[in-house]
N, C-alpha and C positions, 0 to 999 in steps of 0.2 A: 844086560840087567833088565828085568821086567818091573815096571812101575805100577803102583796101585792107584786106581782112579777113584776118587771120593767126590760125590756130588753134595754141594751145599743144599740145605733145605730150599733156599730161594731158587736155585737152579732147577731143582726138581719141580717146584711150583711153576716156573717159567715154561718148562717142557709140557706140563699138564695143560697150561693155558693155551699153548700153541696147538697141542693135540685137540683140545676141545673146540677151539675156534675152527680149525680146518675140517674137523669131523662133520660140522654143520654144513660145510660146503661139499666135501667129498671125502669119503673114507680112504679112498686110494691116495688122494693128495696128502691127507693127514699122515698116512702110513709112510709115504715116500719121504716127507719132510722129517718126520721123527726118525726113520731109519737112517737117513743121511747124517743127522746130528749124532746119533749113537755110534755110527760107523766111524766118524771122525774122532769121537772121544775114545773109542777103543784103540785107534791108531796111536794114541798118546802113551799107551802101555809100553810100546816099544820105541816110540820116537817122541819123547816128551818136549823136545824143543822144535817140533815141526811147525808150530804156530809162530807168526811174527810177533815181535815185542809190540805191545799196544802203546804207542808213543804218547797218546793223550793221558795215560795213567802213570807216567814216569815220576810224577811228583809224590806218589804214595810210597809207603815203606816196603812194598813188595814189587817184584818185576812181574807184570802181568803180560800174558800172551793171548793171542786170539787166533781162532780158526774161523773160517767163513763157510757156511752152508746156506745156499739160497740167499735170503736177506738177513740171515741170523748170524750174529757174532757169538761165538762160544768163547767166553772169557775164562781164563784159567791161570793158575800159577803152579810152579814146580817147587816143592819143598822136600829136599833130600830125595827119597824114592817114592814120593807121593805126589800125585797130580790132584789139585783141588779145582774142580769145576765150580766157578763162582756164580756165573749167571749166563743165561742165553738172552741176548739182547737183539731186538729188531732194529736193524741198521737204518730203517726208514724213519725212526723216531729221532727227536732232537737229542744229540749226544749228552746234553746237560742232564737228561733224565736217567742216565746210567748211574745206578747206585750199587755199591759193592758191600758185601757182608762185612 
């Protein structure tokens, strides 16, 4: 079964912020990071449970999972045949800053 990947507005904004930041440093680096994140999210279409359950978010009403690309956590949840990409979070930040839609 193929799953549909839907990006939350906040996750799209996160991706744009990452792209803009790294583009100032190096377009190649920016492209590599963004490509890596997008590649992992495409893998979810066929392997929705490939990410680890994100233990620190177990107290919420959903089961959240995470994939890791460089220093970025791709936080998502699976709901029927839909993958919801919730946020892209820089793991170097304080975990308390993680906000979910």
